[in-house]
ChimeraX commands (.cxc) that place a marker at each C-alpha (Angstrom):
marker #1 position 63.61,128.93,38.98 radius 0.5
marker #1 position 60.55,131.23,40.27 radius 0.5
marker #1 position 57.09,130.94,39.32 radius 0.5
marker #1 position 54.45,129.14,40.09 radius 0.5
marker #1 position 54.64,125.79,42.47 radius 0.5
marker #1 position 51.87,124.12,40.69 radius 0.5
marker #1 position 52.80,124.90,36.84 radius 0.5
marker #1 position 53.72,121.99,34.54 radius 0.5
marker #1 position 55.44,124.01,32.16 radius 0.5
marker #1 position 58.71,125.77,32.31 radius 0.5
marker #1 position 60.27,128.05,30.00 radius 0.5
marker #1 position 63.79,128.18,29.83 radius 0.5
marker #1 position 64.90,131.88,28.65 radius 0.5
marker #1 position 67.77,132.64,26.83 radius 0.5
marker #1 position 69.23,136.58,26.82 radius 0.5
marker #1 position 71.74,137.63,23.79 radius 0.5
marker #1 position 74.61,138.95,23.53 radius 0.5
marker #1 position 77.28,141.14,25.39 radius 0.5
marker #1 position 73.77,141.26,27.88 radius 0.5
marker #1 position 72.74,138.88,31.24 radius 0.5
marker #1 position 69.59,137.90,32.14 radius 0.5
marker #1 position 68.43,140.59,33.81 radius 0.5
marker #1 position 66.99,141.49,30.13 radius 0.5
marker #1 position 64.38,138.86,30.18 radius 0.5
marker #1 position 62.81,140.54,33.14 radius 0.5
marker #1 position 60.37,141.63,32.05 radius 0.5
marker #1 position 59.44,139.07,29.53 radius 0.5
marker #1 position 59.98,136.38,32.58 radius 0.5
marker #1 position 57.43,138.61,34.72 radius 0.5
marker #1 position 54.67,138.24,31.84 radius 0.5
marker #1 position 55.19,134.42,31.74 radius 0.5
marker #1 position 54.99,133.51,35.61 radius 0.5
marker #1 position 51.85,135.61,35.23 radius 0.5
marker #1 position 50.48,133.43,33.19 radius 0.5
marker #1 position 50.72,130.57,35.18 radius 0.5
marker #1 position 54.67,129.17,33.75 radius 0.5
marker #1 position 57.77,128.51,35.97 radius 0.5
marker #1 position 60.76,130.11,34.87 radius 0.5
marker #1 position 64.35,129.17,34.54 radius 0.5
marker #1 position 67.16,131.39,32.92 radius 0.5
marker #1 position 70.54,131.07,31.49 radius 0.5
marker #1 position 73.25,134.54,32.52 radius 0.5
marker #1 position 75.96,132.46,30.64 radius 0.5
marker #1 position 79.49,134.45,30.68 radius 0.5
marker #1 position 78.02,135.69,26.08 radius 0.5
marker #1 position 81.22,137.20,25.74 radius 0.5
marker #1 position 84.29,135.16,26.90 radius 0.5
marker #1 position 84.18,131.84,25.08 radius 0.5
marker #1 position 82.96,130.37,22.20 radius 0.5
marker #1 position 79.02,129.02,21.29 radius 0.5
marker #1 position 79.28,125.04,21.75 radius 0.5
marker #1 position 81.62,125.64,25.29 radius 0.5
marker #1 position 78.37,128.33,26.28 radius 0.5
marker #1 position 75.78,125.40,24.57 radius 0.5
marker #1 position 77.89,122.82,27.00 radius 0.5
marker #1 position 78.57,124.71,29.83 radius 0.5
marker #1 position 75.61,126.75,30.58 radius 0.5
marker #1 position 72.58,125.55,28.96 radius 0.5
marker #1 position 72.81,122.34,29.04 radius 0.5
marker #1 position 72.53,122.27,32.24 radius 0.5
marker #1 position 69.71,124.01,32.60 radius 0.5
marker #1 position 67.97,121.81,30.43 radius 0.5
marker #1 position 68.72,119.03,31.95 radius 0.5
marker #1 position 68.36,120.59,35.58 radius 0.5
marker #1 position 64.76,121.60,33.99 radius 0.5
marker #1 position 64.06,118.08,32.40 radius 0.5
marker #1 position 64.85,116.37,35.98 radius 0.5
marker #1 position 61.74,118.50,37.41 radius 0.5
marker #1 position 58.87,116.06,36.10 radius 0.5
marker #1 position 57.59,119.20,33.64 radius 0.5
marker #1 position 55.09,117.83,31.26 radius 0.5
marker #1 position 56.54,120.39,28.62 radius 0.5
marker #1 position 60.24,122.66,28.71 radius 0.5
marker #1 position 59.82,125.67,25.87 radius 0.5
marker #1 position 62.14,128.33,25.10 radius 0.5
marker #1 position 62.16,132.33,25.06 radius 0.5
marker #1 position 65.39,134.04,23.08 radius 0.5
marker #1 position 66.32,136.79,22.70 radius 0.5
marker #1 position 69.21,137.15,19.52 radius 0.5
marker #1 position 72.09,135.36,20.22 radius 0.5
marker #1 position 70.52,133.32,22.71 radius 0.5
marker #1 position 68.29,131.08,19.37 radius 0.5
marker #1 position 71.29,129.93,18.58 radius 0.5
marker #1 position 72.61,129.35,21.26 radius 0.5
marker #1 position 69.31,126.69,21.92 radius 0.5
marker #1 position 68.95,125.50,18.11 radius 0.5
marker #1 position 72.66,124.30,18.92 radius 0.5
marker #1 position 71.49,122.19,21.80 radius 0.5
marker #1 position 68.82,121.04,20.48 radius 0.5
marker #1 position 70.72,119.33,17.23 radius 0.5
marker #1 position 72.52,117.54,19.76 radius 0.5
marker #1 position 69.68,116.49,21.85 radius 0.5
marker #1 position 65.81,117.49,21.87 radius 0.5
marker #1 position 64.03,116.79,25.64 radius 0.5
marker #1 position 61.03,114.48,24.76 radius 0.5
marker #1 position 59.13,116.55,27.00 radius 0.5
marker #1 position 60.32,119.61,24.41 radius 0.5
marker #1 position 57.10,122.22,24.06 radius 0.5
marker #1 position 57.79,124.99,21.86 radius 0.5
marker #1 position 60.12,128.17,21.26 radius 0.5
marker #1 position 59.98,131.58,20.24 radius 0.5
marker #1 position 62.80,133.37,19.38 radius 0.5
marker #1 position 63.98,137.17,19.17 radius 0.5
marker #1 position 65.40,138.78,16.90 radius 0.5
marker #1 position 68.00,135.49,16.03 radius 0.5
marker #1 position 70.99,136.17,13.11 radius 0.5
marker #1 position 69.71,132.56,11.89 radius 0.5
marker #1 position 71.10,133.34,8.78 radius 0.5
marker #1 position 74.26,134.78,10.49 radius 0.5
marker #1 position 74.74,138.53,11.08 radius 0.5
marker #1 position 76.16,140.68,7.89 radius 0.5
marker #1 position 77.27,143.38,11.09 radius 0.5
marker #1 position 79.73,140.30,12.15 radius 0.5
marker #1 position 81.10,139.69,8.91 radius 0.5
marker #1 position 81.65,143.47,8.78 radius 0.5
marker #1 position 83.10,143.83,11.96 radius 0.5
marker #1 position 84.46,140.58,12.70 radius 0.5
marker #1 position 88.55,141.79,12.59 radius 0.5
marker #1 position 88.25,145.04,13.96 radius 0.5
marker #1 position 89.90,145.12,17.26 radius 0.5
marker #1 position 86.81,147.07,19.43 radius 0.5
marker #1 position 84.58,144.76,18.09 radius 0.5
marker #1 position 85.90,141.02,19.26 radius 0.5
marker #1 position 87.09,143.03,22.09 radius 0.5
marker #1 position 83.28,143.67,23.38 radius 0.5
marker #1 position 81.57,140.54,21.19 radius 0.5
marker #1 position 83.94,137.94,22.49 radius 0.5
marker #1 position 84.10,134.31,19.91 radius 0.5
marker #1 position 81.21,134.00,20.39 radius 0.5
marker #1 position 80.48,137.53,18.07 radius 0.5
marker #1 position 82.92,136.26,15.50 radius 0.5
marker #1 position 81.15,133.16,14.79 radius 0.5
marker #1 position 78.24,134.50,13.36 radius 0.5
marker #1 position 79.61,135.62,10.12 radius 0.5
marker #1 position 77.42,135.67,7.07 radius 0.5
marker #1 position 79.54,133.66,5.39 radius 0.5
marker #1 position 81.80,132.28,4.25 radius 0.5
marker #1 position 80.74,129.48,6.47 radius 0.5
marker #1 position 78.64,131.04,9.19 radius 0.5
marker #1 position 78.01,128.64,12.67 radius 0.5
marker #1 position 74.30,129.57,12.63 radius 0.5
marker #1 position 73.89,128.03,9.57 radius 0.5
marker #1 position 75.49,124.84,10.12 radius 0.5
marker #1 position 72.79,123.97,12.58 radius 0.5
marker #1 position 70.36,122.71,9.84 radius 0.5
marker #1 position 66.29,122.93,9.27 radius 0.5
marker #1 position 64.56,122.90,12.91 radius 0.5
marker #1 position 62.18,119.78,13.63 radius 0.5
marker #1 position 60.21,121.42,16.48 radius 0.5
marker #1 position 58.34,124.36,16.96 radius 0.5
marker #1 position 59.81,127.45,16.21 radius 0.5
marker #1 position 57.60,131.06,16.48 radius 0.5
marker #1 position 60.23,133.58,15.50 radius 0.5
marker #1 position 59.12,137.21,15.90 radius 0.5
marker #1 position 62.10,139.67,14.36 radius 0.5
marker #1 position 61.62,143.87,14.27 radius 0.5
marker #1 position 61.79,146.74,11.32 radius 0.5
marker #1 position 62.94,149.82,13.85 radius 0.5
marker #1 position 66.81,151.01,15.21 radius 0.5
marker #1 position 67.53,153.04,18.16 radius 0.5
marker #1 position 69.80,155.68,17.74 radius 0.5
marker #1 position 73.10,154.03,18.71 radius 0.5
marker #1 position 72.09,151.10,16.28 radius 0.5
marker #1 position 72.06,153.79,13.21 radius 0.5
marker #1 position 75.62,153.48,11.81 radius 0.5
marker #1 position 75.07,148.92,12.23 radius 0.5
marker #1 position 71.70,149.88,10.26 radius 0.5
marker #1 position 73.35,151.14,6.86 radius 0.5
marker #1 position 75.36,148.23,6.17 radius 0.5
marker #1 position 71.52,146.93,5.68 radius 0.5
marker #1 position 69.68,146.97,2.64 radius 0.5
marker #1 position 66.42,146.19,3.82 radius 0.5
marker #1 position 64.86,146.63,6.95 radius 0.5
marker #1 position 67.01,145.04,10.12 radius 0.5
marker #1 position 66.40,146.09,13.26 radius 0.5
marker #1 position 70.13,147.77,14.14 radius 0.5
marker #1 position 71.81,144.38,14.44 radius 0.5
marker #1 position 69.60,142.15,12.32 radius 0.5
marker #1 position 68.54,141.46,8.66 radius 0.5
marker #1 position 64.71,140.58,9.06 radius 0.5
marker #1 position 65.66,137.86,6.17 radius 0.5
marker #1 position 68.47,136.83,8.07 radius 0.5
marker #1 position 65.89,135.95,11.42 radius 0.5
marker #1 position 64.32,133.44,9.37 radius 0.5
marker #1 position 64.21,130.02,9.86 radius 0.5
marker #1 position 64.46,126.92,8.20 radius 0.5
marker #1 position 61.34,124.91,9.67 radius 0.5
marker #1 position 59.77,127.43,11.53 radius 0.5
marker #1 position 56.29,127.43,12.03 radius 0.5
marker #1 position 55.24,130.77,12.03 radius 0.5
marker #1 position 57.52,134.82,11.28 radius 0.5
marker #1 position 56.46,138.07,12.16 radius 0.5
marker #1 position 57.99,141.14,12.14 radius 0.5
marker #1 position 57.09,143.89,14.86 radius 0.5
marker #1 position 58.17,147.69,14.61 radius 0.5
marker #1 position 60.71,147.28,18.10 radius 0.5
marker #1 position 64.26,147.58,18.03 radius 0.5
marker #1 position 66.97,145.31,18.41 radius 0.5
marker #1 position 68.12,145.88,22.21 radius 0.5
marker #1 position 64.93,146.44,23.83 radius 0.5
marker #1 position 62.20,143.80,21.74 radius 0.5
marker #1 position 61.91,141.59,24.65 radius 0.5
marker #1 position 59.96,144.73,26.77 radius 0.5
marker #1 position 57.94,145.64,24.38 radius 0.5
marker #1 position 54.24,144.45,25.33 radius 0.5
marker #1 position 53.19,143.22,22.24 radius 0.5
marker #1 position 56.04,140.93,21.72 radius 0.5
marker #1 position 55.69,139.83,25.17 radius 0.5
marker #1 position 52.46,139.08,24.25 radius 0.5
marker #1 position 52.43,136.52,20.96 radius 0.5
marker #1 position 55.28,135.26,23.23 radius 0.5
marker #1 position 52.96,133.41,25.16 radius 0.5
marker #1 position 50.03,133.34,22.76 radius 0.5
marker #1 position 52.75,131.53,20.40 radius 0.5
marker #1 position 54.17,129.22,23.99 radius 0.5
marker #1 position 50.34,128.37,23.86 radius 0.5
marker #1 position 48.77,128.24,20.33 radius 0.5
marker #1 position 51.78,127.52,18.04 radius 0.5
marker #1 position 50.91,130.34,16.24 radius 0.5
marker #1 position 51.11,134.17,16.15 radius 0.5
marker #1 position 48.07,136.13,17.34 radius 0.5
marker #1 position 47.43,137.54,13.99 radius 0.5
marker link #1:1,2 radius 0.2
marker link #1:2,3 radius 0.2
marker link #1:3,4 radius 0.2
marker link #1:4,5 radius 0.2
marker link #1:5,6 radius 0.2
marker link #1:6,7 radius 0.2
marker link #1:7,8 radius 0.2
marker link #1:8,9 radius 0.2
marker link #1:9,10 radius 0.2
marker link #1:10,11 radius 0.2
marker link #1:11,12 radius 0.2
marker link #1:12,13 radius 0.2
marker link #1:13,14 radius 0.2
marker link #1:14,15 radius 0.2
marker link #1:15,16 radius 0.2
marker link #1:16,17 radius 0.2
marker link #1:17,18 radius 0.2
marker link #1:18,19 radius 0.2
marker link #1:19,20 radius 0.2
marker link #1:20,21 radius 0.2
marker link #1:21,22 radius 0.2
marker link #1:22,23 radius 0.2
marker link #1:23,24 radius 0.2
marker link #1:24,25 radius 0.2
marker link #1:25,26 radius 0.2
marker link #1:26,27 radius 0.2
marker link #1:27,28 radius 0.2
marker link #1:28,29 radius 0.2
marker link #1:29,30 radius 0.2
marker link #1:30,31 radius 0.2
marker link #1:31,32 radius 0.2
marker link #1:32,33 radius 0.2
marker link #1:33,34 radius 0.2
marker link #1:34,35 radius 0.2
marker link #1:35,36 radius 0.2
marker link #1:36,37 radius 0.2
marker link #1:37,38 radius 0.2
marker link #1:38,39 radius 0.2
marker link #1:39,40 radius 0.2
marker link #1:40,41 radius 0.2
marker link #1:41,42 radius 0.2
marker link #1:42,43 radius 0.2
marker link #1:43,44 radius 0.2
marker link #1:44,45 radius 0.2
marker link #1:45,46 radius 0.2
marker link #1:46,47 radius 0.2
marker link #1:47,48 radius 0.2
marker link #1:48,49 radius 0.2
marker link #1:49,50 radius 0.2
marker link #1:50,51 radius 0.2
marker link #1:51,52 radius 0.2
marker link #1:52,53 radius 0.2
marker link #1:53,54 radius 0.2
marker link #1:54,55 radius 0.2
marker link #1:55,56 radius 0.2
marker link #1:56,57 radius 0.2
marker link #1:57,58 radius 0.2
marker link #1:58,59 radius 0.2
marker link #1:59,60 radius 0.2
marker link #1:60,61 radius 0.2
marker link #1:61,62 radius 0.2
marker link #1:62,63 radius 0.2
marker link #1:63,64 radius 0.2
marker link #1:64,65 radius 0.2
marker link #1:65,66 radius 0.2
marker link #1:66,67 radius 0.2
marker link #1:67,68 radius 0.2
marker link #1:68,69 radius 0.2
marker link #1:69,70 radius 0.2
marker link #1:70,71 radius 0.2
marker link #1:71,72 radius 0.2
marker link #1:72,73 radius 0.2
marker link #1:73,74 radius 0.2
marker link #1:74,75 radius 0.2
marker link #1:75,76 radius 0.2
marker link #1:76,77 radius 0.2
marker link #1:77,78 radius 0.2
marker link #1:78,79 radius 0.2
marker link #1:79,80 radius 0.2
marker link #1:80,81 radius 0.2
marker link #1:81,82 radius 0.2
marker link #1:82,83 radius 0.2
marker link #1:83,84 radius 0.2
marker link #1:84,85 radius 0.2
marker link #1:85,86 radius 0.2
marker link #1:86,87 radius 0.2
marker link #1:87,88 radius 0.2
marker link #1:88,89 radius 0.2
marker link #1:89,90 radius 0.2
marker link #1:90,91 radius 0.2
marker link #1:91,92 radius 0.2
marker link #1:92,93 radius 0.2
marker link #1:93,94 radius 0.2
marker link #1:94,95 radius 0.2
marker link #1:95,96 radius 0.2
marker link #1:96,97 radius 0.2
marker link #1:97,98 radius 0.2
marker link #1:98,99 radius 0.2
marker link #1:99,100 radius 0.2
marker link #1:100,101 radius 0.2
marker link #1:101,102 radius 0.2
marker link #1:102,103 radius 0.2
marker link #1:103,104 radius 0.2
marker link #1:104,105 radius 0.2
marker link #1:105,106 radius 0.2
marker link #1:106,107 radius 0.2
marker link #1:107,108 radius 0.2
marker link #1:108,109 radius 0.2
marker link #1:109,110 radius 0.2
marker link #1:110,111 radius 0.2
marker link #1:111,112 radius 0.2
marker link #1:112,113 radius 0.2
marker link #1:113,114 radius 0.2
marker link #1:114,115 radius 0.2
marker link #1:115,116 radius 0.2
marker link #1:116,117 radius 0.2
marker link #1:117,118 radius 0.2
marker link #1:118,119 radius 0.2
marker link #1:119,120 radius 0.2
marker link #1:120,121 radius 0.2
marker link #1:121,122 radius 0.2
marker link #1:122,123 radius 0.2
marker link #1:123,124 radius 0.2
marker link #1:124,125 radius 0.2
marker link #1:125,126 radius 0.2
marker link #1:126,127 radius 0.2
marker link #1:127,128 radius 0.2
marker link #1:128,129 radius 0.2
marker link #1:129,130 radius 0.2
marker link #1:130,131 radius 0.2
marker link #1:131,132 radius 0.2
marker link #1:132,133 radius 0.2
marker link #1:133,134 radius 0.2
marker link #1:134,135 radius 0.2
marker link #1:135,136 radius 0.2
marker link #1:136,137 radius 0.2
marker link #1:137,138 radius 0.2
marker link #1:138,139 radius 0.2
marker link #1:139,140 radius 0.2
marker link #1:140,141 radius 0.2
marker link #1:141,142 radius 0.2
marker link #1:142,143 radius 0.2
marker link #1:143,144 radius 0.2
marker link #1:144,145 radius 0.2
marker link #1:145,146 radius 0.2
marker link #1:146,147 radius 0.2
marker link #1:147,148 radius 0.2
marker link #1:148,149 radius 0.2
marker link #1:149,150 radius 0.2
marker link #1:150,151 radius 0.2
marker link #1:151,152 radius 0.2
marker link #1:152,153 radius 0.2
marker link #1:153,154 radius 0.2
marker link #1:154,155 radius 0.2
marker link #1:155,156 radius 0.2
marker link #1:156,157 radius 0.2
marker link #1:157,158 radius 0.2
marker link #1:158,159 radius 0.2
marker link #1:159,160 radius 0.2
marker link #1:160,161 radius 0.2
marker link #1:161,162 radius 0.2
marker link #1:162,163 radius 0.2
marker link #1:163,164 radius 0.2
marker link #1:164,165 radius 0.2
marker link #1:165,166 radius 0.2
marker link #1:166,167 radius 0.2
marker link #1:167,168 radius 0.2
marker link #1:168,169 radius 0.2
marker link #1:169,170 radius 0.2
marker link #1:170,171 radius 0.2
marker link #1:171,172 radius 0.2
marker link #1:172,173 radius 0.2
marker link #1:173,174 radius 0.2
marker link #1:174,175 radius 0.2
marker link #1:175,176 radius 0.2
marker link #1:176,177 radius 0.2
marker link #1:177,178 radius 0.2
marker link #1:178,179 radius 0.2
marker link #1:179,180 radius 0.2
marker link #1:180,181 radius 0.2
marker link #1:181,182 radius 0.2
marker link #1:182,183 radius 0.2
marker link #1:183,184 radius 0.2
marker link #1:184,185 radius 0.2
marker link #1:185,186 radius 0.2
marker link #1:186,187 radius 0.2
marker link #1:187,188 radius 0.2
marker link #1:188,189 radius 0.2
marker link #1:189,190 radius 0.2
marker link #1:190,191 radius 0.2
marker link #1:191,192 radius 0.2
marker link #1:192,193 radius 0.2
marker link #1:193,194 radius 0.2
marker link #1:194,195 radius 0.2
marker link #1:195,196 radius 0.2
marker link #1:196,197 radius 0.2
marker link #1:197,198 radius 0.2
marker link #1:198,199 radius 0.2
marker link #1:199,200 radius 0.2
marker link #1:200,201 radius 0.2
marker link #1:201,202 radius 0.2
marker link #1:202,203 radius 0.2
marker link #1:203,204 radius 0.2
marker link #1:204,205 radius 0.2
marker link #1:205,206 radius 0.2
marker link #1:206,207 radius 0.2
marker link #1:207,208 radius 0.2
marker link #1:208,209 radius 0.2
marker link #1:209,210 radius 0.2
marker link #1:210,211 radius 0.2
marker link #1:211,212 radius 0.2
marker link #1:212,213 radius 0.2
marker link #1:213,214 radius 0.2
marker link #1:214,215 radius 0.2
marker link #1:215,216 radius 0.2
marker link #1:216,217 radius 0.2
marker link #1:217,218 radius 0.2
marker link #1:218,219 radius 0.2
marker link #1:219,220 radius 0.2
marker link #1:220,221 radius 0.2
marker link #1:221,222 radius 0.2
view
């Protein structure tokens, strides 16, 4: 746990698929400087199914955070991290849950996962959780239902050069891994499209500021 010892609100940060908690370091620093206590969930995203990652890795952190007496518990997630939080909160929502900011979440599933789910290299790199993000016939992200808490979604419409092949799968705007429309979530409070890429959206100062603003105000800065 890091941050101001007198902080009354905590933010749980959850990284994406095939990443580590280090990928959320700049976001964590930004939140600490704003006066929040932070907790990061570092989980083996490539080794286990989503349900197991929720029960073994996210829920213990959420429980620990709930025992510290914070007035509010917020979450900031990247990519797969948003799905993990959705699945967890669909089963148990803390009484002091604050707001959730999702960066580039495949809330409608992932067309990339659907197209490549049978390819051995995709399976090797992304593991069983990656297989669960297929868009159809019955994608797991879509099965967790609409949210009944405050969620703000930020997604990008640019892609880095090494995601060009993935970007070619989409007919509309995307960040090289997730289509803009795939990021939308039923019940979300606000939605923001930014000129950022999937792997690095959390490092953008503009995105960090917007995430902070949503945690504080419940909407993105116009």
